[in-house]
C-alpha positions as CSV (number, residue, x, y, z in Angstrom):
1,X,20.8,-15.9,29.3
2,X,19.5,-18.1,26.5
3,X,19.2,-16.9,22.9
4,X,15.4,-16.9,23.3
5,X,15.6,-14.7,26.4
6,X,17.9,-12.3,24.6
7,X,15.4,-12.1,21.7
8,X,12.5,-11.4,24.1
9,X,14.5,-8.6,25.7
10,X,15.1,-7.0,22.3
11,X,11.4,-7.1,21.5
12,X,9.4,-4.0,22.3
13,X,5.6,-3.6,22.6
14,X,3.7,-3.1,19.4
15,X,3.1,0.6,19.9
16,X,6.7,1.5,20.6
17,X,7.7,-0.7,17.6
18,X,5.2,1.2,15.5
19,X,6.7,4.6,16.6
20,X,10.2,3.3,15.9
21,X,9.1,2.2,12.4
22,X,8.6,5.9,11.7
23,X,11.4,7.4,13.7
24,X,14.1,4.7,14.1
25,X,13.5,1.8,11.6
26,X,16.6,-0.1,12.6
27,X,15.5,-0.4,16.2
28,X,12.0,-1.3,14.9
29,X,13.4,-4.2,12.8
30,X,15.4,-5.5,15.7
31,X,12.2,-5.7,17.6
32,X,10.4,-7.3,14.7
33,X,13.1,-9.9,14.3
34,X,12.7,-10.8,18.0
35,X,8.9,-10.9,17.8
36,X,7.3,-10.5,14.3
37,X,3.7,-10.0,15.4
38,X,2.6,-9.4,11.8
39,X,-1.1,-9.2,12.4
40,X,-1.0,-6.0,14.5
41,X,0.5,-3.7,11.8
42,X,-1.5,-5.4,9.1
43,X,-4.8,-5.0,11.0
44,X,-4.0,-1.4,11.7
45,X,-3.2,-0.7,8.1
46,X,-6.4,-2.4,7.0
47,X,-8.5,-0.7,9.6
48,X,-7.4,2.8,8.6
49,X,-7.8,2.0,4.9
50,X,-11.3,0.6,5.4
51,X,-12.3,3.7,7.4
52,X,-11.1,5.9,4.6
53,X,-12.9,3.8,2.0
54,X,-16.1,3.8,4.0
55,X,-16.0,7.5,4.6
56,X,-15.5,8.2,0.9
57,X,-18.4,6.1,-0.3
58,X,-20.7,7.3,2.5
59,X,-20.6,11.0,1.2
60,X,-19.9,10.3,-2.5
61,X,-22.3,12.0,-5.0
62,X,-23.0,8.8,-6.9
63,X,-24.5,10.5,-10.0
64,X,-21.6,12.9,-10.3
65,X,-19.1,10.1,-9.7
66,X,-20.6,7.9,-12.4
67,X,-20.4,10.7,-15.0
68,X,-16.9,11.6,-13.9
69,X,-15.7,8.0,-14.1
70,X,-17.1,7.5,-17.5
71,X,-15.6,10.8,-18.7
72,X,-12.2,9.7,-17.4
73,X,-12.6,6.3,-19.2
74,X,-13.1,7.9,-22.5
75,X,-16.2,5.8,-23.4
76,X,-18.4,7.2,-26.1
77,X,-21.6,6.4,-28.0
78,X,-23.4,3.2,-27.2
79,X,-20.6,2.0,-25.0
80,X,-21.1,5.2,-22.9
81,X,-24.8,4.6,-22.5
82,X,-24.4,1.0,-21.7
83,X,-21.8,1.7,-19.1
84,X,-23.9,4.5,-17.5
85,X,-26.9,2.1,-17.2
86,X,-24.8,-0.6,-15.7
87,X,-23.1,1.7,-13.2
88,X,-26.4,3.5,-12.5
89,X,-27.9,0.2,-11.2
90,X,-25.3,0.0,-8.5
91,X,-26.4,1.1,-5.0
92,X,-24.2,2.9,-2.5
93,X,-24.1,-0.3,-0.4
94,X,-22.9,-2.4,-3.4
95,X,-20.1,0.1,-4.2
96,X,-19.1,0.3,-0.6
97,X,-19.0,-3.5,-0.4
98,X,-16.9,-3.7,-3.5
99,X,-14.5,-1.1,-2.1
100,X,-14.1,-2.9,1.2
101,X,-13.6,-6.3,-0.4
102,X,-11.1,-5.1,-2.9
103,X,-9.2,-3.2,-0.2
104,X,-9.0,-6.3,2.0
105,X,-8.1,-8.8,-0.7
106,X,-5.6,-6.4,-2.4
107,X,-3.8,-5.5,0.8
108,X,-3.6,-9.1,2.0
109,X,-2.4,-10.4,-1.3
110,X,0.2,-7.8,-1.7
111,X,1.7,-8.4,1.8
112,X,1.6,-12.2,1.4
113,X,3.3,-12.1,-2.1
114,X,6.0,-9.7,-0.7
115,X,6.5,-12.0,2.3
116,X,6.9,-15.1,0.1
117,X,9.3,-13.3,-2.2
118,X,11.4,-12.0,0.7
119,X,11.4,-15.5,2.3
120,X,12.6,-17.1,-0.9
121,X,15.3,-14.4,-1.4
122,X,16.4,-14.8,2.2
123,X,16.5,-18.6,2.0
124,X,18.7,-18.4,-1.1
125,X,21.1,-16.1,0.8
126,X,21.2,-18.6,3.7
127,X,18.9,-16.7,6.1
128,X,17.9,-18.3,9.4
129,X,14.7,-16.3,9.5
130,X,11.4,-18.1,9.0
131,X,8.4,-17.1,6.9
132,X,6.7,-15.6,10.0
133,X,9.6,-13.2,10.2
134,X,9.4,-12.1,6.6
135,X,5.6,-11.8,6.9
136,X,6.3,-9.6,9.9
137,X,8.8,-7.5,8.0
138,X,6.4,-7.0,5.1
139,X,3.5,-6.1,7.4
140,X,5.5,-3.6,9.5
141,X,7.1,-2.1,6.4
142,X,3.7,-1.3,5.1
143,X,2.7,0.9,8.0
144,X,3.4,4.1,6.0
145,X,0.1,3.3,4.2
146,X,-1.6,4.4,7.4
147,X,-0.4,7.9,6.5
148,X,-2.0,7.6,3.1
149,X,-5.3,6.6,4.6
150,X,-5.2,9.6,7.0
151,X,-4.4,11.9,4.0
152,X,-7.4,10.4,2.1
153,X,-9.7,11.0,5.1
154,X,-8.6,14.7,5.2
155,X,-8.9,15.1,1.5
156,X,-12.5,13.6,1.5
157,X,-13.5,15.9,4.3
158,X,-12.6,18.9,2.1
159,X,-15.4,17.8,-0.3
160,X,-18.5,17.7,1.8
161,X,-20.6,17.7,-1.4
162,X,-19.1,14.3,-2.3
163,X,-17.8,15.5,-5.7
164,X,-14.3,14.0,-5.4
165,X,-13.0,11.9,-8.3
166,X,-11.5,8.5,-7.3
167,X,-8.6,9.5,-9.5
168,X,-7.9,12.4,-7.1
169,X,-8.7,10.6,-3.9
170,X,-5.2,10.1,-2.6
171,X,-3.3,13.4,-2.3
172,X,0.0,11.7,-1.7
173,X,0.4,10.3,-5.2
174,X,3.1,11.7,-7.5
175,X,0.4,13.1,-9.8
176,X,-1.3,14.8,-6.9
177,X,2.0,16.2,-5.9
178,X,2.4,17.9,-9.3
179,X,4.6,15.3,-11.1
180,X,3.3,15.1,-14.6
181,X,4.9,13.1,-17.4
182,X,2.1,13.3,-19.9
183,X,-1.1,11.4,-20.4
184,X,0.7,8.2,-21.3
185,X,2.3,7.9,-17.9
186,X,-0.5,9.4,-15.9
187,X,-1.7,6.0,-14.6
188,X,1.8,5.4,-13.3
189,X,2.2,8.7,-11.5
190,X,-1.4,8.3,-10.1
191,X,-0.6,4.9,-8.7
192,X,2.7,5.6,-7.1
193,X,2.5,7.5,-3.8
194,X,5.0,8.9,-1.3
195,X,3.9,6.3,1.4
196,X,4.4,3.5,-1.2
197,X,8.0,4.7,-1.8
198,X,8.4,5.1,2.0
199,X,7.2,1.5,2.5
200,X,9.6,0.2,-0.2
201,X,12.5,2.1,1.5
202,X,11.6,0.5,4.8
203,X,11.6,-3.0,3.2
204,X,15.1,-2.3,1.8
205,X,16.3,-1.2,5.2
206,X,14.8,-4.2,7.0
207,X,16.0,-6.8,4.4
208,X,19.5,-5.3,4.4
209,X,19.7,-5.2,8.2
210,X,18.6,-8.8,8.6
211,X,20.8,-10.2,5.9
212,X,23.7,-7.9,6.6
213,X,23.6,-6.9,3.0
214,X,24.8,-3.6,1.5
215,X,22.3,-0.9,0.6
216,X,22.9,-1.5,-3.1
217,X,22.4,-5.3,-2.8
218,X,19.3,-5.0,-0.6
219,X,17.9,-2.4,-3.0
220,X,18.5,-4.7,-6.0
221,X,16.9,-7.7,-4.4
222,X,13.9,-5.9,-2.9
223,X,13.2,-3.4,-5.7
224,X,14.0,-5.6,-8.6
225,X,10.4,-6.9,-9.0
226,X,9.0,-3.4,-8.8
227,X,11.4,-2.2,-11.5
228,X,10.5,-5.1,-13.7
229,X,6.7,-4.4,-13.4
230,X,7.3,-0.7,-14.0
231,X,9.4,-1.4,-17.1
232,X,6.7,-3.8,-18.4
233,X,3.9,-1.1,-17.9
234,X,6.0,1.5,-19.6
235,X,6.7,-0.8,-22.5
236,X,3.0,-1.5,-23.0
237,X,2.1,2.2,-22.5
238,X,4.5,3.5,-25.1
């Protein structure tokens, strides 16, 4: 059999590959290497995220949310009143549109940037994989964010009155799980979630598997940019 035939035989369907990504990542990445199909996991991740976003804004108590957001921001005096007037002029449709657009753009940019970085790192290591493969790896490794979207849907459903702060929206963040490092580091613990760490771990596994690199080397290459960004945030926060 030819090499292309062997690759097709290693490729599973998109749903078995998705299941393997959660239960047997190495088999999943073998399938992704044979047939990247990046748009399926990316579309599924985006769809679940957009459903969660739409559900949140559809039941949100806007007046309460504005007051809560301004309270969290620490605005006072004239700045507080100006911000309240500006936010008060926003309709539910406008806020929903902003949420949908920011989710779409943010997710796509993150996956593309990660794919470009992995592609460059792989090329420097002599990889034969093309950009479409690394785009596929980044897209499939991001599927744990589906779990985050489902958790948000469940969390929102527990607040039928719509009085749920956007800061408490995702119950899978480190802050929501009870990890507190003080007010200085609260934005960090509120931004890092268990699905995010899961996705990073999958990226390390996939990169190491494709490049036949050790866990330490793959972790250094994949997680290096994250550590650099985190260090910069901590430096500016302290």
